[in-house]
Phi, psi and omega in degrees: 000135181292135177293145179287143175256135179246129180242131176271131184242129170282095188288349184244005182270135177119159183294328186245025178279152001267358182304310181298324181297309182295319177298321178294320177299318180299317178294322179293326179298332181292337183255351182207109180265007178252019180245134176243156188232133168260110185256116182262124181166191184285112183301326181297332177268323186284320185300312179298327179291317179294331177298334180280343183234083183304323180296316179290321182299322180293338183259358188246148169234124180275132172247108191286134167200144179259355180279137178224158170261120182279164180293340181264356181292137174286147180307321181295322178291318179298320179295322185280323188246353187256028184292342178247018180281163179298325179293311183294319181294327176293319177295318178301326180296326176288316179300320183277357178085007178284333181224158180261349179202157174236137178236129181218143173254016185275197182305119185297313182297318179294318180298316181292320179296312181296315182295323179293318180292316187279310185277333181067170185273152170294135178306130182099350177250128183266334181216145173284161177224152176263126182228142173208174179248157176205163188282149174222180178292343185239041184093201180265157173223170177239152177223142173204145005268151183249020174143359182284329185228110183294319179242138181223143174263182184298321180298318177300314182295323177295317177297319177299321180298316179296313182293322178294323178295317178294320179298315181295321179298320187267326181272322182258357179058043175260124187297314178221087183295143174272146185238134175228148176259126182290129186213174179276000177185166182267350180290144185298335183275350183273157177100170179277176184298324183297312182290324180291319178292320179297318179298318180296319179296315182292326178293327183266357185289148175274354180295132183285066178246160183257090182271119183279321184122211179278147173229158179253177184302322182287346176287341180298305180292329179291335185076034181301321177230166180272334181231124178250124184252131179200171175283163185294331179295308181292319182296319180293320177295317179298318180296311182294327176295318178296318179296318180294322178295319178298319178294323179295315179297317179297319180301309183288328177298313178296318182297312184286336181274355182234007186276348179210165179297319180297316180294327177293322177295318177298321179295322179295319179292326182269009187305315179302317179293321179294325177294320177294321177299312181298316182294322183293323183259014178297116183299338179295332180295333183252014181289140178116082176269141181257143171271098183270153182105352180267158176278060180163152179279120182230115184248130178255115174273151175298135184295333183260012183287173176251191184299319180296317179296319180293324177299321177296322178296318177298314182296325177297317178294317180298320180298319179292326176296314181299327182273000180058049189304314184298316181293326179292321176299314180300319180294315181293323178296329179298334179278342188239318189235124172266120182305123180279165178297328179294318180295319179296320180295321179296323179292317181295330183259024185299330182295341183257011182228172175210160183300154183294318183197169175199096188244356185289000000 
């Protein structure tokens, strides 16, 4: 018999919580009956919602708290005052071994700060990174970092490459993902010192990874590589630009397909294709960014998503649990990076530090 998986849920995080949270759990239950949920939040709000979803109610245990981290709270404030919040208690459940993953649609900066302090870093990793997948002409790809670290050195980028490769193997089911470093050109002499040094390290590494080299911005949509490595400043801008471009295309597509009777007839005839287009680029399908580099699976859902999007975030976390994602990262890092005394010292002193940034 398969062992049960337990997921800790920040029941009050997100623009549409807790309704969206409970609805998402119910949808996730339809795809996995071996997952149980510890839902942290206000019992007075959660209990009536669960009564509407018998399937979800049977899989959930409410852990009551009325404290929440708001979307506007600064990470430092959340760390200081949010120790009894739904977000912090969900993270604590992973730390204490009660759950194997935490999923939250709440404040990104607060989640990253709390998770880093509580779960701590994997030995050999100096900073966490935000990673997610999105569509390309050649299937899906993953990119990191998407906003956790504004500035990165070569060592950070190499660590991101290793974690991104493991993520792509396990989340996208790619046997040997190709890795590229985002740069201003593909020539070896282009770019800053960090990207050039990171490329040299990956080229000389004994780790059995498929390093492609440098890629440019237009390679993202082409799907030239499976894993795109960059600093959080560039990655976040690239992500938001891609989201804005998708919205722009959708806007004009709707406009041109409804501006005349002939175009409306054409739209009706093309409806099956348009439905496939909409479904393929539905942002809910790609909801669920992971904070990689931590000693625990931590999934960040988009704060404005709906139940379907939150269900996808849960399913992404469950999939990584089943694949033993954290242990695979540790194993791969052992081939490439020997934890330095400095890294160990940073881990031991994690309670006195906090992440550099969190803008995704």
